[in-house]
MOPAC internal coordinates of N, CA, C and O (Angstrom, degrees):
PM7 1SCF
backbone

  N    0.0000 0     0.00 0     0.00 0    0    0    0
  C    1.4482 1     0.00 0     0.00 0    1    0    0
  C    1.5338 1   108.45 1     0.00 0    2    1    0
  O    1.2310 1   120.32 1   -58.68 1    3    2    1
  N    1.3001 1   116.99 1   121.32 1    3    2    1
  C    1.4668 1   122.30 1   179.66 1    5    3    2
  C    1.5264 1   109.70 1   -80.90 1    6    5    3
  O    1.2310 1   121.24 1   -27.02 1    7    6    5
  N    1.3215 1   115.24 1   152.98 1    7    6    5
  C    1.4603 1   120.31 1   178.18 1    9    7    6
  C    1.5199 1   108.65 1  -119.83 1   10    9    7
  O    1.2310 1   120.88 1   -43.90 1   11   10    9
  N    1.3130 1   115.92 1   136.10 1   11   10    9
  C    1.4569 1   121.56 1   176.58 1   13   11   10
  C    1.5196 1   108.33 1   -96.37 1   14   13   11
  O    1.2310 1   120.68 1   -49.14 1   15   14   13
  N    1.3286 1   116.31 1   130.86 1   15   14   13
  C    1.4637 1   121.31 1   178.70 1   17   15   14
  C    1.5269 1   108.18 1  -116.65 1   18   17   15
  O    1.2310 1   121.28 1   -56.34 1   19   18   17
  N    1.3217 1   115.15 1   123.66 1   19   18   17
  C    1.4634 1   121.43 1   173.80 1   21   19   18
  C    1.5288 1   104.78 1   -95.71 1   22   21   19
  O    1.2310 1   121.05 1   -78.75 1   23   22   21
  N    1.3223 1   115.59 1   101.25 1   23   22   21
  C    1.4626 1   122.90 1  -168.50 1   25   23   22
  C    1.5176 1   113.27 1   -70.96 1   26   25   23
  O    1.2310 1   121.98 1   -18.60 1   27   26   25
  N    1.3257 1   113.81 1   161.40 1   27   26   25
  C    1.4525 1   121.95 1   173.65 1   29   27   26
  C    1.5249 1   108.35 1   -57.49 1   30   29   27
  O    1.2310 1   120.24 1   -44.43 1   31   30   29
  N    1.3160 1   117.15 1   135.57 1   31   30   29
  C    1.4576 1   121.56 1  -177.60 1   33   31   30
  C    1.5185 1   113.69 1    95.14 1   34   33   31
  O    1.2310 1   120.05 1   170.06 1   35   34   33
  N    1.3280 1   117.51 1    -9.94 1   35   34   33
  C    1.4674 1   122.32 1   178.26 1   37   35   34
  C    1.5261 1   108.67 1  -101.14 1   38   37   35
  O    1.2310 1   120.48 1   -46.03 1   39   38   37
  N    1.3458 1   116.69 1   133.97 1   39   38   37
  C    1.4624 1   122.37 1   174.40 1   41   39   38
  C    1.5095 1   108.55 1  -121.92 1   42   41   39
  O    1.2310 1   120.92 1   -51.38 1   43   42   41
  N    1.3277 1   115.84 1   128.62 1   43   42   41
  C    1.4630 1   121.75 1   176.45 1   45   43   42
  C    1.5126 1   107.26 1  -116.21 1   46   45   43
  O    1.2310 1   120.88 1   -54.64 1   47   46   45
  N    1.3181 1   115.92 1   125.36 1   47   46   45
  C    1.4622 1   122.17 1   177.70 1   49   47   46
  C    1.5203 1   106.45 1  -117.71 1   50   49   47
  O    1.2310 1   120.35 1   -77.36 1   51   50   49
  N    1.3294 1   116.93 1   102.64 1   51   50   49
  C    1.4635 1   120.32 1  -177.44 1   53   51   50
  C    1.5140 1   110.56 1   160.28 1   54   53   51
  O    1.2310 1   120.70 1    35.52 1   55   54   53
  N    1.3271 1   116.28 1  -144.48 1   55   54   53
  C    1.4535 1   121.69 1  -175.37 1   57   55   54
  C    1.5200 1   110.18 1  -121.15 1   58   57   55
  O    1.2310 1   120.87 1   -46.51 1   59   58   57
  N    1.3324 1   115.95 1   133.49 1   59   58   57
  C    1.4634 1   122.27 1   176.05 1   61   59   58
  C    1.5213 1   107.37 1  -115.68 1   62   61   59
  O    1.2310 1   120.63 1   -50.07 1   63   62   61
  N    1.3264 1   116.39 1   129.93 1   63   62   61
  C    1.4587 1   120.51 1   175.63 1   65   63   62
  C    1.5216 1   108.54 1  -142.33 1   66   65   63
  O    1.2310 1   120.75 1   -25.49 1   67   66   65
  N    1.3322 1   116.17 1   154.51 1   67   66   65
  C    1.4538 1   120.12 1   179.08 1   69   67   66
  C    1.5072 1   111.59 1   165.63 1   70   69   67
  O    1.2310 1   121.68 1     4.53 1   71   70   69
  N    1.3479 1   114.39 1  -175.47 1   71   70   69
  C    1.4656 1   118.86 1  -178.29 1   73   71   70
  C    1.5284 1   112.20 1  -124.16 1   74   73   71
  O    1.2310 1   119.83 1  -163.03 1   75   74   73
  N    1.3292 1   117.92 1    16.97 1   75   74   73
  C    1.4602 1   123.17 1   176.66 1   77   75   74
  C    1.5323 1   109.44 1  -115.13 1   78   77   75
  O    1.2310 1   120.04 1   -23.11 1   79   78   77
  N    1.3403 1   117.53 1   156.89 1   79   78   77
  C    1.4704 1   120.37 1   179.13 1   81   79   78
  C    1.5294 1   111.98 1   -63.09 1   82   81   79
  O    1.2310 1   121.04 1   -33.37 1   83   82   81
  N    1.3337 1   115.62 1   146.63 1   83   82   81
  C    1.4624 1   121.95 1   178.51 1   85   83   82
  C    1.5322 1   108.40 1  -129.65 1   86   85   83
  O    1.2310 1   120.99 1   -45.66 1   87   86   85
  N    1.3344 1   115.71 1   134.34 1   87   86   85
  C    1.4596 1   122.09 1   173.00 1   89   87   86
  C    1.5217 1   107.76 1  -115.23 1   90   89   87
  O    1.2310 1   120.85 1   -50.77 1   91   90   89
  N    1.3373 1   115.98 1   129.23 1   91   90   89
  C    1.4599 1   121.30 1   179.80 1   93   91   90
  C    1.5216 1   108.54 1  -106.63 1   94   93   91
  O    1.2310 1   120.98 1   -66.86 1   95   94   93
  N    1.3357 1   115.72 1   113.14 1   95   94   93
  C    1.4600 1   121.65 1   173.36 1   97   95   94
  C    1.5243 1   110.20 1  -107.15 1   98   97   95
  O    1.2310 1   120.53 1   163.56 1   99   98   97
  N    1.3315 1   116.59 1   -16.44 1   99   98   97
  C    1.4583 1   123.27 1   178.90 1  101   99   98
  C    1.5168 1   110.41 1  -100.19 1  102  101   99
  O    1.2310 1   120.90 1    45.97 1  103  102  101
  N    1.3450 1   115.88 1  -134.03 1  103  102  101
  C    1.4672 1   121.93 1  -177.06 1  105  103  102
  C    1.5274 1   109.01 1  -127.04 1  106  105  103
  O    1.2310 1   120.64 1   -47.26 1  107  106  105
  N    1.3344 1   116.38 1   132.74 1  107  106  105
  C    1.4609 1   122.12 1   174.24 1  109  107  106
  C    1.5194 1   107.98 1  -127.94 1  110  109  107
  O    1.2310 1   121.15 1   -52.58 1  111  110  109
  N    1.3439 1   115.40 1   127.42 1  111  110  109
  C    1.4633 1   121.65 1   176.87 1  113  111  110
  C    1.5175 1   107.40 1  -124.04 1  114  113  111
  O    1.2310 1   120.16 1   -45.79 1  115  114  113
  N    1.3311 1   117.31 1   134.21 1  115  114  113
  C    1.4614 1   120.16 1   177.73 1  117  115  114
  C    1.5065 1   111.93 1   133.43 1  118  117  115
  O    1.2310 1   120.60 1    67.51 1  119  118  117
  N    1.3567 1   116.46 1  -112.49 1  119  118  117
  C    1.4604 1   121.44 1  -176.99 1  121  119  118
  C    1.5264 1   108.54 1  -146.06 1  122  121  119
  O    1.2310 1   120.83 1   -40.22 1  123  122  121
  N    1.3482 1   116.02 1   139.78 1  123  122  121
  C    1.4624 1   121.78 1   177.68 1  125  123  122
  C    1.5166 1   108.11 1  -125.77 1  126  125  123
  O    1.2310 1   120.79 1   -54.06 1  127  126  125
  N    1.3313 1   116.09 1   125.94 1  127  126  125
  C    1.4617 1   121.96 1   178.69 1  129  127  126
  C    1.5256 1   108.20 1  -133.85 1  130  129  127
  O    1.2310 1   120.76 1   -69.19 1  131  130  129
  N    1.3477 1   116.14 1   110.81 1  131  130  129
  C    1.4576 1   121.25 1  -176.00 1  133  131  130
  C    1.5193 1   110.93 1  -128.00 1  134  133  131
  O    1.2310 1   121.17 1   -33.46 1  135  134  133
  N    1.3297 1   115.37 1   146.54 1  135  134  133
  C    1.4682 1   120.58 1   174.13 1  137  135  134
  C    1.5214 1   110.51 1   -92.34 1  138  137  135
  O    1.2310 1   120.14 1  -175.47 1  139  138  137
  N    1.3198 1   117.34 1     4.53 1  139  138  137
  C    1.4521 1   122.52 1  -178.24 1  141  139  138
  C    1.5269 1   108.70 1  -123.68 1  142  141  139
  O    1.2310 1   120.05 1    51.20 1  143  142  141
  N    1.3318 1   117.52 1  -128.80 1  143  142  141
  C    1.4623 1   120.11 1  -176.31 1  145  143  142
  C    1.5203 1   111.68 1  -122.64 1  146  145  143
  O    1.2310 1   121.50 1   -25.18 1  147  146  145
  N    1.3331 1   114.74 1   154.82 1  147  146  145
  C    1.4577 1   122.58 1   176.02 1  149  147  146
  C    1.5189 1   107.99 1  -123.57 1  150  149  147
  O    1.2310 1   120.99 1   -49.03 1  151  150  149
  N    1.3300 1   115.71 1   130.97 1  151  150  149
  C    1.4627 1   120.66 1   173.75 1  153  151  150
  C    1.5155 1   107.91 1  -121.59 1  154  153  151
  O    1.2310 1   120.66 1   -59.98 1  155  154  153
  N    1.3250 1   116.34 1   120.02 1  155  154  153
  C    1.4604 1   121.46 1   174.33 1  157  155  154
  C    1.5220 1   105.16 1   -95.50 1  158  157  155
  O    1.2310 1   120.93 1   -75.62 1  159  158  157
  N    1.3294 1   115.82 1   104.38 1  159  158  157
  C    1.4540 1   121.56 1  -174.42 1  161  159  158
  C    1.5216 1   111.36 1   -70.70 1  162  161  159
  O    1.2310 1   121.07 1   -17.22 1  163  162  161
  N    1.3351 1   115.56 1   162.78 1  163  162  161
  C    1.4548 1   121.58 1   176.45 1  165  163  162
  C    1.5295 1   107.53 1   -58.49 1  166  165  163
  O    1.2310 1   120.00 1   -56.37 1  167  166  165
  N    1.3209 1   117.60 1   123.63 1  167  166  165
  C    1.4586 1   122.57 1  -175.21 1  169  167  166
  C    1.5177 1   113.04 1    97.00 1  170  169  167
  O    1.2310 1   120.20 1   163.59 1  171  170  169
  N    1.3302 1   117.22 1   -16.41 1  171  170  169
  C    1.4698 1   121.36 1   177.24 1  173  171  170
  C    1.5109 1   110.73 1   -77.41 1  174  173  171
  O    1.2310 1   120.84 1   -30.22 1  175  174  173
  N    1.3468 1   115.99 1   149.78 1  175  174  173
  C    1.4606 1   121.73 1  -179.64 1  177  175  174
  C    1.5180 1   108.34 1  -130.71 1  178  177  175
  O    1.2310 1   120.81 1   -52.57 1  179  178  177
  N    1.3272 1   116.05 1   127.43 1  179  178  177
  C    1.4618 1   122.02 1   175.64 1  181  179  178
  C    1.5172 1   107.81 1  -123.71 1  182  181  179
  O    1.2310 1   121.05 1   -58.32 1  183  182  181
  N    1.3336 1   115.59 1   121.68 1  183  182  181
  C    1.4615 1   122.25 1   173.05 1  185  183  182
  C    1.5111 1   105.82 1  -117.17 1  186  185  183
  O    1.2310 1   121.10 1  -100.75 1  187  186  185
  N    1.3427 1   115.50 1    79.25 1  187  186  185
  C    1.4601 1   120.53 1  -172.10 1  189  187  186
  C    1.5184 1   109.72 1  -162.85 1  190  189  187
  O    1.2310 1   121.08 1   -22.25 1  191  190  189
  N    1.3216 1   115.54 1   157.75 1  191  190  189
  C    1.4557 1   120.85 1   166.93 1  193  191  190
  C    1.5247 1   106.48 1   -83.53 1  194  193  191
  O    1.2310 1   121.08 1   -43.16 1  195  194  193
  N    1.3319 1   115.54 1   136.84 1  195  194  193
  C    1.4610 1   120.61 1  -174.38 1  197  195  194
  C    1.5211 1   109.76 1  -124.03 1  198  197  195
  O    1.2310 1   121.02 1   -46.96 1  199  198  197
  N    1.3370 1   115.66 1   133.04 1  199  198  197
  C    1.4608 1   122.87 1   171.17 1  201  199  198
  C    1.5165 1   105.99 1  -124.02 1  202  201  199
  O    1.2310 1   120.65 1   -58.20 1  203  202  201
  N    1.3372 1   116.36 1   121.80 1  203  202  201
  C    1.4578 1   120.55 1  -176.74 1  205  203  202
  C    1.5195 1   109.39 1  -157.96 1  206  205  203
  O    1.2310 1   121.18 1    -7.30 1  207  206  205
  N    1.3355 1   115.35 1   172.70 1  207  206  205
  C    1.4565 1   120.71 1   177.62 1  209  207  206
  C    1.5284 1   110.21 1   -75.57 1  210  209  207
  O    1.2310 1   120.79 1   126.91 1  211  210  209
  N    1.3293 1   116.09 1   -53.09 1  211  210  209
  C    1.4647 1   123.29 1   177.57 1  213  211  210
  C    1.5214 1   108.34 1  -129.96 1  214  213  211
  O    1.2310 1   121.10 1   -39.70 1  215  214  213
  N    1.3382 1   115.49 1   140.30 1  215  214  213
  C    1.4657 1   120.30 1   179.80 1  217  215  214
  C    1.5241 1   107.96 1  -132.37 1  218  217  215
  O    1.2310 1   121.00 1   -52.53 1  219  218  217
  N    1.3331 1   115.69 1   127.47 1  219  218  217
  C    1.4648 1   120.67 1   175.54 1  221  219  218
  C    1.5178 1   108.47 1  -120.83 1  222  221  219
  O    1.2310 1   120.94 1   -52.15 1  223  222  221
  N    1.3377 1   115.80 1   127.85 1  223  222  221
  C    1.4643 1   121.53 1  -177.35 1  225  223  222
  C    1.5234 1   108.67 1  -113.97 1  226  225  223
  O    1.2310 1   121.21 1   -71.13 1  227  226  225
  N    1.3328 1   115.29 1   108.87 1  227  226  225
  C    1.4633 1   121.00 1   172.21 1  229  227  226
  C    1.5233 1   110.05 1  -111.08 1  230  229  227
  O    1.2310 1   120.55 1   167.01 1  231  230  229
  N    1.3261 1   116.56 1   -12.99 1  231  230  229
  C    1.4553 1   123.17 1   178.45 1  233  231  230
  C    1.5118 1   110.64 1  -105.31 1  234  233  231
  O    1.2310 1   120.71 1    45.34 1  235  234  233
  N    1.3363 1   116.25 1  -134.66 1  235  234  233
  C    1.4602 1   121.89 1  -175.94 1  237  235  234
  C    1.5208 1   109.91 1  -122.37 1  238  237  235
  O    1.2310 1   120.54 1   -51.08 1  239  238  237
  N    1.3346 1   116.58 1   128.92 1  239  238  237
  C    1.4658 1   121.87 1   178.55 1  241  239  238
  C    1.5180 1   109.24 1  -128.07 1  242  241  239
  O    1.2310 1   121.29 1   -48.94 1  243  242  241
  N    1.3309 1   115.13 1   131.06 1  243  242  241
  C    1.4566 1   122.26 1   170.01 1  245  243  242
  C    1.5141 1   106.20 1  -122.97 1  246  245  243
  O    1.2310 1   120.49 1   -67.54 1  247  246  245
  N    1.3360 1   116.67 1   112.46 1  247  246  245
  C    1.4621 1   121.60 1  -177.04 1  249  247  246
  C    1.5132 1   109.44 1   148.71 1  250  249  247
  O    1.2310 1   120.63 1    -4.00 1  251  250  249
  N    1.3041 1   116.41 1   176.00 1  251  250  249
  C    1.4563 1   121.68 1  -178.24 1  253  251  250
  C    1.5262 1   110.01 1   -93.83 1  254  253  251
  O    1.2310 1   121.06 1   -41.95 1  255  254  253
  N    1.3420 1   115.58 1   138.05 1  255  254  253
  C    1.4559 1   121.90 1   179.41 1  257  255  254
  C    1.5164 1   109.87 1  -111.93 1  258  257  255
  O    1.2310 1   120.57 1   -49.15 1  259  258  257
  N    1.3317 1   116.51 1   130.85 1  259  258  257
  C    1.4600 1   122.21 1   173.93 1  261  259  258
  C    1.5158 1   107.60 1  -126.98 1  262  261  259
  O    1.2310 1   120.32 1   -62.57 1  263  262  261
  N    1.3381 1   117.00 1   117.43 1  263  262  261
  C    1.4604 1   121.58 1  -179.07 1  265  263  262
  C    1.5203 1   109.76 1  -123.71 1  266  265  263
  O    1.2310 1   120.71 1   -43.96 1  267  266  265
  N    1.3200 1   116.24 1   136.04 1  267  266  265
  C    1.4658 1   119.67 1   179.44 1  269  267  266
  C    1.5242 1   111.63 1   -76.92 1  270  269  267
  O    1.2310 1   119.96 1   157.93 1  271  270  269
  N    1.3426 1   117.67 1   -22.07 1  271  270  269
  C    1.4623 1   120.12 1  -179.79 1  273  271  270
  C    1.5261 1   113.40 1  -116.57 1  274  273  271
  O    1.2310 1   120.04 1   121.47 1  275  274  273
  N    1.3745 1   117.53 1   -58.53 1  275  274  273
  C    1.4612 1   118.18 1  -171.83 1  277  275  274
  C    1.5231 1   112.41 1  -158.13 1  278  277  275
  O    1.2310 1   121.22 1   -33.67 1  279  278  277
  N    1.3416 1   115.27 1   146.33 1  279  278  277
  C    1.4613 1   123.01 1   170.09 1  281  279  278
  C    1.5245 1   107.11 1  -121.37 1  282  281  279
  O    1.2310 1   121.04 1   -49.44 1  283  282  281
  N    1.3366 1   115.61 1   130.56 1  283  282  281
  C    1.4604 1   121.05 1   178.04 1  285  283  282
  C    1.5230 1   108.17 1  -125.92 1  286  285  283
  O    1.2310 1   120.71 1   -60.87 1  287  286  285
  N    1.3258 1   116.25 1   119.13 1  287  286  285
  C    1.4612 1   121.30 1   174.43 1  289  287  286
  C    1.5245 1   106.08 1  -103.40 1  290  289  287
  O    1.2310 1   120.77 1   -70.14 1  291  290  289
  N    1.3339 1   116.14 1   109.86 1  291  290  289
  C    1.4631 1   122.28 1  -176.45 1  293  291  290
  C    1.5230 1   111.01 1   -71.73 1  294  293  291
  O    1.2310 1   120.79 1   -11.44 1  295  294  293
  N    1.3220 1   116.10 1   168.56 1  295  294  293
  C    1.4663 1   120.62 1  -175.14 1  297  295  294
  C    1.5241 1   112.54 1   -60.13 1  298  297  295
  O    1.2310 1   119.85 1   150.04 1  299  298  297
  N    1.3316 1   117.89 1   -29.96 1  299  298  297
  C    1.4652 1   120.49 1   178.65 1  301  299  298
  C    1.5298 1   111.93 1   -91.80 1  302  301  299
  O    1.2310 1   119.60 1   179.08 1  303  302  301
  N    1.3287 1   118.37 1    -0.92 1  303  302  301
  C    1.4591 1   123.00 1  -177.51 1  305  303  302
  C    1.5165 1   113.72 1   -75.98 1  306  305  303
  O    1.2310 1   121.11 1   -30.83 1  307  306  305
  N    1.3316 1   115.47 1   149.17 1  307  306  305
  C    1.4642 1   123.46 1   176.91 1  309  307  306
  C    1.5136 1   107.75 1  -129.80 1  310  309  307
  O    1.2310 1   119.93 1   -55.02 1  311  310  309
  N    1.3198 1   117.73 1   124.98 1  311  310  309
  C    1.4569 1   121.72 1  -173.98 1  313  311  310
  C    1.5179 1   110.55 1  -136.71 1  314  313  311
  O    1.2310 1   120.59 1   -51.98 1  315  314  313
  N    1.3429 1   116.47 1   128.02 1  315  314  313
  C    1.4634 1   122.64 1   173.36 1  317  315  314
  C    1.5166 1   106.35 1  -126.58 1  318  317  315
  O    1.2310 1   120.68 1   -65.15 1  319  318  317
  N    1.3259 1   116.30 1   114.85 1  319  318  317
  C    1.4569 1   121.62 1  -179.29 1  321  319  318
  C    1.5166 1   110.04 1   148.07 1  322  321  319
  O    1.2310 1   120.90 1    -0.11 1  323  322  321
  N    1.3056 1   115.88 1   179.89 1  323  322  321
  C    1.4600 1   121.66 1  -178.29 1  325  323  322
  C    1.5183 1   110.20 1   -93.71 1  326  325  323
  O    1.2310 1   121.18 1   -32.34 1  327  326  325
  N    1.3512 1   115.35 1   147.66 1  327  326  325
  C    1.4507 1   121.72 1  -179.25 1  329  327  326
  C    1.5230 1   108.71 1  -123.14 1  330  329  327
  O    1.2310 1   120.97 1   -49.17 1  331  330  329
  N    1.3505 1   115.75 1   130.83 1  331  330  329
  C    1.4611 1   121.00 1   174.67 1  333  331  330
  C    1.5188 1   107.94 1  -127.51 1  334  333  331
  O    1.2310 1   120.94 1   -63.38 1  335  334  333
  N    1.3312 1   115.81 1   116.62 1  335  334  333
  C    1.4526 1   121.58 1  -179.04 1  337  335  334
  C    1.5237 1   108.83 1  -167.77 1  338  337  335
  O    1.2310 1   119.80 1   -30.56 1  339  338  337
  N    1.3405 1   117.99 1   149.44 1  339  338  337
  C    1.4636 1   118.96 1   177.76 1  341  339  338
  C    1.5285 1   112.86 1   -70.92 1  342  341  339
  O    1.2310 1   119.91 1   156.23 1  343  342  341
  N    1.3509 1   117.77 1   -23.77 1  343  342  341
  C    1.4619 1   121.96 1   178.73 1  345  343  342
  C    1.5296 1   108.77 1  -130.85 1  346  345  343
  O    1.2310 1   121.03 1   -53.40 1  347  346  345
  N    1.3366 1   115.63 1   126.60 1  347  346  345
  C    1.4621 1   120.93 1  -178.57 1  349  347  346
  C    1.5229 1   108.52 1  -134.50 1  350  349  347
  O    1.2310 1   121.22 1   -49.19 1  351  350  349
  N    1.3378 1   115.27 1   130.81 1  351  350  349
  C    1.4542 1   121.22 1   177.13 1  353  351  350
  C    1.5227 1   108.30 1  -124.68 1  354  353  351
  O    1.2310 1   120.81 1   -57.49 1  355  354  353
  N    1.3283 1   116.06 1   122.51 1  355  354  353
  C    1.4582 1   121.50 1   176.15 1  357  355  354
  C    1.5233 1   106.48 1  -117.61 1  358  357  355
  O    1.2310 1   120.83 1   -70.04 1  359  358  357
  N    1.3309 1   116.02 1   109.96 1  359  358  357
  C    1.4679 1   121.36 1  -175.18 1  361  359  358
  C    1.5219 1   111.37 1   -72.08 1  362  361  359
  O    1.2310 1   121.22 1   -24.37 1  363  362  361
  N    1.3139 1   115.27 1   155.63 1  363  362  361
  C    1.4576 1   122.02 1   175.44 1  365  363  362
  C    1.5237 1   108.68 1   -59.93 1  366  365  363
  O    1.2310 1   120.05 1   -52.22 1  367  366  365
  N    1.3261 1   117.51 1   127.78 1  367  366  365
  C    1.4531 1   122.57 1  -179.16 1  369  367  366
  C    1.5195 1   113.51 1   100.12 1  370  369  367
  O    1.2310 1   119.96 1   164.65 1  371  370  369
  N    1.3270 1   117.69 1   -15.35 1  371  370  369
  C    1.4684 1   121.01 1   178.18 1  373  371  370
  C    1.5238 1   109.74 1   -70.57 1  374  373  371
  O    1.2310 1   120.85 1   -25.84 1  375  374  373
  N    1.3348 1   115.98 1   154.16 1  375  374  373
  C    1.4622 1   121.32 1   176.00 1  377  375  374
  C    1.5177 1   108.04 1  -111.29 1  378  377  375
  O    1.2310 1   120.27 1   -52.47 1  379  378  377
  N    1.3319 1   117.09 1   127.53 1  379  378  377
  C    1.4633 1   121.58 1  -179.08 1  381  379  378
  C    1.5118 1   109.38 1  -140.40 1  382  381  379
  O    1.2310 1   120.78 1   -49.18 1  383  382  381
  N    1.3466 1   116.11 1   130.82 1  383  382  381
  C    1.4536 1   121.53 1   174.15 1  385  383  382
  C    1.5166 1   106.77 1  -134.79 1  386  385  383
  O    1.2310 1   120.76 1   -63.42 1  387  386  385
  N    1.3332 1   116.15 1   116.58 1  387  386  385
  C    1.4526 1   120.73 1  -179.28 1  389  387  386
  C    1.5125 1   110.45 1   157.87 1  390  389  387
  O    1.2310 1   120.92 1    16.31 1  391  390  389
  N    1.3099 1   115.84 1  -163.69 1  391  390  389
  C    1.4563 1   122.40 1  -179.74 1  393  391  390
  C    1.5181 1   109.82 1  -114.65 1  394  393  391
  O    1.2310 1   121.26 1   -28.16 1  395  394  393
  N    1.3342 1   115.19 1   151.84 1  395  394  393
  C    1.4541 1   121.72 1   178.85 1  397  395  394
  C    1.5208 1   108.40 1  -118.20 1  398  397  395
  O    1.2310 1   121.11 1   -46.54 1  399  398  397
  N    1.3439 1   115.49 1   133.46 1  399  398  397
  C    1.4675 1   121.89 1   176.16 1  401  399  398
  C    1.5239 1   106.96 1  -127.20 1  402  401  399
  O    1.2310 1   121.11 1   -68.35 1  403  402  401
  N    1.3356 1   115.48 1   111.65 1  403  402  401
  C    1.4656 1   120.89 1   179.12 1  405  403  402
  C    1.5173 1   111.36 1  -105.41 1  406  405  403
  O    1.2310 1   120.56 1  -160.50 1  407  406  405
  N    1.3245 1   116.53 1    19.50 1  407  406  405
  C    1.4630 1   121.42 1  -179.98 1  409  407  406
  C    1.5211 1   108.90 1   -66.86 1  410  409  407
  O    1.2310 1   120.61 1   -57.48 1  411  410  409
  N    1.3121 1   116.44 1   122.52 1  411  410  409
  C    1.4585 1   120.73 1   178.26 1  413  411  410
  C    1.5219 1   107.21 1   -95.01 1  414  413  411
  O    1.2310 1   121.24 1   -72.78 1  415  414  413
  N    1.3224 1   115.23 1   107.22 1  415  414  413
  C    1.4691 1   120.53 1  -174.48 1  417  415  414
  C    1.4819 1   113.36 1   -62.34 1  418  417  415
  O    1.2310 1   120.10 1   180.00 1  419  418  417

């Protein structure tokens, strides 16, 4: 399985979709829809609504996250928005402002 890396210094303004893992080290604005996983690396910025299988936030996210499996906000992660996932982990030291919905439909 190949991984796509949006490197530091790259800004994408639009929509990203696919079925392979994506790591954001740069900036993404718009919408992200993946059938795999999204990792927002330390220093990465996402200003988008995200739908994915697994989402890990080590950088900064502004937008709503919907994960079919799990959302993990790491200790260095910053998140503003609502989270919907059956499994949610918010590490000690992480910043989170929003609502959590763990309702498994």
